[in-house]
N, C-alpha and C positions, 0 to 999 in steps of 0.2 A: 440426626439428619434423615434417617430412614422413616422415623415416625412423622416428621414434617412432610416428607415426600408422599407417604400414603394418605395423610390427612388432606394435603393440598390437592391431590389428584381428585378427590371427591368434591372439594370446594371449587376446583377449576371447572368441573362440569357444570356446576350451577352458574358460575360466572359466564361461561359460554352461552348457556341457555338464556340468561337475562340479557346479555348483549344482543342476542338474535331476536328476542321477543320485543324489546323496547325500540321505538324509533329513535333516529339520531337527533338528540336534543341535549340541552344543558343538564336536564335531570338525569338522562341516561348516562352521560359522561361522569356525573358526580357519583351515581350509585356504583357504576363499574369501577371507578377509581377507588372508592372505599373498599369494595370487595377485593380488589387487587392488592390493597395493603395487607389483607389477611393472607394473601399468597406470598407476601414478602416483597412485593413490587411497590416501591415508594417513588413518587414522581414529584419533583420540585421544579418550579420555574422562576426565573428572575426577569424582572422588568416586563410583565405581561402587557403593559400598556404600549410597549413598542411594537406589538403585533399589529400589522397593517391589515385591516379587514378588506382592503381593495386589492391586495396582492393575490395573484392567481397561482404562484409557484413558490413553494418553500424549498430551500436548499439546505441540507444538513449533512454532517459527517456520519459514517456508518460504523457502528461499534458492535451491536448484537443483531440477532435475527428478529428481534421484536421491537426495534426502534420505531417503526411506523405505528405499532399498536400503542406504544407509550405516548407518542405525540398526539395520537388521535384521542387520548383521554383529556387533552387540554384544549383542543380545537377540532373542528370538523375538517377533515382532509382525506384524500384518497391517494393511495400509492399503487401504480400499475405494476402488474406482474411481468417482469422482463425475462426471467429464466425459470422455466418450469411449465408443466402442462396445465391448462385450465381445467377446472373441475371443482369438486367439493373441497379438496385440500387447499386449493388457492383461495376459495371463498372463505373457508373457515379460519384461515390465517389472517384475514383482513385485507387481502389484496384486491385490486380492481381488475377485472378481466376486460380487455379491450377487443379481443378477437382478432388481433393483428399478428400474423405469423410470418410476415414478409420481412423486408429490409428495415433498417433503422430509419430510412426516410419515410416509409409508410407509418412507422410508429410516431414520428414527430408530427406528421400531418394529422394523425388521429388525435394526438394530444392537443394540437392547436385547435382543432374543431371542438374538443371537449372544453378547453379553456375559454372559447369564445362565448359559451353560454354562461351568463352570469349566475344562473340558478344552481350550477354545479359547484360542489365544494372545491377548494383549492387543491392543487397537486402537491404531494410531498415526494421529492426526488432525492436520490442518493447518487451524485455524480461520480463518486469513487467506484461504484459498481461492485465493490467487494468490501467485506467487513474486516476491520483491523482492531487491535486492542486500544487504539486511541491514545497511546502514551508516547509514541515516538514521532509520528508524522502523518500527514495526509497523502493519500494516493493522488495521482494526477487526475484532475477533474475532466470528465468527458465534456465535449462541447455541445452535444445535442440537447441536454436539458436547458441550455441558455439560448437556444434558437426558437423556443416556444413563445416566450413573451419577452418584453423589453424591460420589465421590472421584476426582480426576485428579492426574496427576503431570506438571508442566511439564518440558520438556527444552529447554535453550538450545543453539542450534546456530550456530556460526560457521564460515565457509568462507573460506580464503585461497588465493590462486593468484598466481604471479608473472606480470608483463607484461600479462596479459589479465584482464578482469573475469570474475567467477565466474558472473554472471547478467546476461543481456541481455533486456530486455523484448521481448515478442512474438517470441521465438526458439523454434524447435521443439526437441523433445528430441533429435532426431537431430543437429542442429547443435551442441547443447551437448555431446553425447557425442563428436563429432569434435574439438571444441576441447579437451575433457578429455584425449583421447589425444594431442593435438598439443603441449600444454604439458608442461614437465618433470614437474610434480607439482601436486596439489591436496590441501590439508590440510583435513580436517573435524574440528572441535573440538566434542565433545559434552559438555555439562555437565548432570549430573543434579541436579535441584532437589527439595527435600522435597515430598511429596504435599500437595495442598490439598483439604480437605473443604469441602462446601457448608455454609453457615451455616443456622441455623434460619429457615425461611420465606424463604429467599433465592431470588429469581427467577433464571432461567437467564441473562438479560441482565446482571444485576449480578454473577453468578458469573463470566461470561466477561470482564467488564470488570476484575474483581479479578485474575484470572489474567493478563490482558494487561498490567496494570500491573506485576505481579511479574516477568514475563518481560522487559518492557522495561527495568526497573531492572537485572536480571541482565546483559542484553546491553549496557547503556549507551546505549540509543537512546530515541527519543521514542515515546510511545504515542499514535498519531494516531486520528482519527475517520474517516479515509478508508477506504472499503470496496473490495472487489474490483470492484464495479460502477463506482466512480469511476476506478479504474485502467483498466478496459476502455474507458470513455468517453474518458479522456485519450489512450489509444493510438489510438482511432478518430479523434480530432481531429488527432493527429500524422500519421496516414496520409492524411487528406484535406486537409491543409494543406501546400502546396508551400513548401519553404524559400526564403525571400527573402534576398537579400544584405544585409548590414548597411550602413547609411548613417550615417556619423558625424554628419551634420548634422540628422538627424531620424529619423522612423520611416517604413517603407515605406508608400507610398500617398499621402504628402503631396507636393504639387508641389515641384519643385526650387527655384522662386523663393521658396516660402514656408518653406523650411527655414532655421532659424536657424544662425548661425555657431557653430562649436565654440569655447568659451572656451579661452584658452591654458593654463589650469590643468588641462584635461582631456587635454592632449597626452601626459602621462606616466601616465595612468590606463590600467589594463588594459581590453581590449575587453569583458570580462565586466562590469566595473563601469560602463562607458559604456552597455552594453546595459541593465543593470538600472536605471540612472538614466533612460534614455529610457522604459522601461516604467513607471517610477514617475511620470514626468511625464504620461504618458497617463492613468494612473489618477487623478492629481491634477486633470486637466482635467474628468473626469466627477464626481469627489467632492472638491471643493475644501476641504470642511470637515474632511477626514481629515488628520492629521499626516503629513508626508512620511516620517518615520522608521518609522511604523507600516506604511505602504505598502511600504517597502523590505524590512522584516523578513518580511512575508507573501509578497512576490514572491520572496525568496530561497528560500522553501520550495515555492512553487507553480510559479514560472517561467511564469506564464500571467496575462495581464492580465484576461481574462474571469473566471477563477476567483477572483482577488483581489477584483475588484469584487463578485462574488457573495458572497464571505465577509464583506466589509465591510457590504454591504446586509443580509445575513441575520443580522448580529450575531455571527458566529462568532469575529471578532477584536475584542476589547474595545479601546476607545480613548476619549479625551476630545476632543470637537470643538474645533477651533481657533476662537477668537473674532476676527472681522474687523470693524474699524471701518468704518462706511459712509462713502462719499465724498459730497461736497457736490453736485458736478455733473460728469457725469451720475450719477444714482443707480445704485449697484451692484446687480446681481441677488442675490437671497437665496440663500445656500448651504445652507440647512437642507433636510433631506429632507422636512419637513412644510410647505414654503413654499407649496404650492398644493394643499391638500387639497380634493377635490371635495365640494360640498354635496349636499343631497338632490335638488336640481333639475338637477344635472349641471353647474352653473357652477363656475368655479374661484374659490376664496376668495382673500382677500388674503394676501400673504406673511406668514408667522409665524416667529418666532424659536424656537419650541418644536421641539426635535429629535424625530425619529421614535423610537419605542420600540425598545430593543435586545433586548427579550425575545421569545422565540418563543411566539406565541399558541397556546393549547391548542385553540381552536375552528377547524375548517377554514374557516368563513365569515370569521372575523377575519383569518386568514392571507391569504385571497384578497383581502379588502378592503385589507389592508396592502400586498400586492403591487401591486394596481392603483393605490394611492395613490403608491407610490414610482415606478412607471412614468410616471404622469402628471406628477409633479414633475420627473423627468429629461427628459421630452419638453418641458415648458414651459421648463426652464432651457436646453436645447439651442436652442430657438427664439429665446430672448432673446439 
């Protein structure tokens, strides 16, 4: 790997010089593509005849830091730089500088003016706005790329690499480039999909959601509602949370004397299953009315106790509350979310068996009151 890295660094300089010297043409793309194969970058495309030459915007999923460079080896296209300072680094990485530093509305207007000129190459946009490994699901598509033109063409992108993952969260493009040179090869599979026009009176949000569903089906992944901001928040939590050693008898922070013993049946279970079971029990302690299987399914996707609790409280995960029979002595605390709704005078009402609504209120005032109600119920239940 180190020998390949050193050799490919020298070859990479020649590839960069050739790509800068030759004008954008079919000959240039062929030569650079052959030289990139020496660097271990192999590009394959399926159904190239589906590529519509009249489409002005290509929409694709985001896997690596070099997706735009790979697709530009197949067709002429430009990707605007959204995050980062303009300059030599932006130009050398193959991004297009628009000179727009204002709001997103100014960016959309600038891209509309760019697309109106038929002589300009098409735009290649990544509505996810953040790279993922491409194996689990798609981030929620932003709506602004779908307000530029009325017809877009989705492009499904798959990346495979032996031994080492193709994308690591919170990794710089320099690190990804070095790993690309280190491994034997990286295969980019590009699949062109039929162009998708906007329906009559269809909003940009609905247009983006429809294209996201089509692309998710083509890739065989889940179309999630997680955004790039959620990903950034998750990475922030990981950076500020120190990794704690796994304790088989309980979760970190509980006193040693209070940790329950591990049942003999868990001795042959994998550590991941034991960790997931412990996290599910922690969520079950906070939300005892939620079925344990529903908690485990959501934890398998989020791997975060706080995120799962928020999803269950906000109604993002549908479920049927478990019915618990009350004990005779002592009386069991109510497990309903609406057990202690505050009245107009600020006092806490009697426990009620009516569950909290699972629908997202339209009014901000109702959402705020619902949030305060759930917080008060959780505090009251914790005290009891």
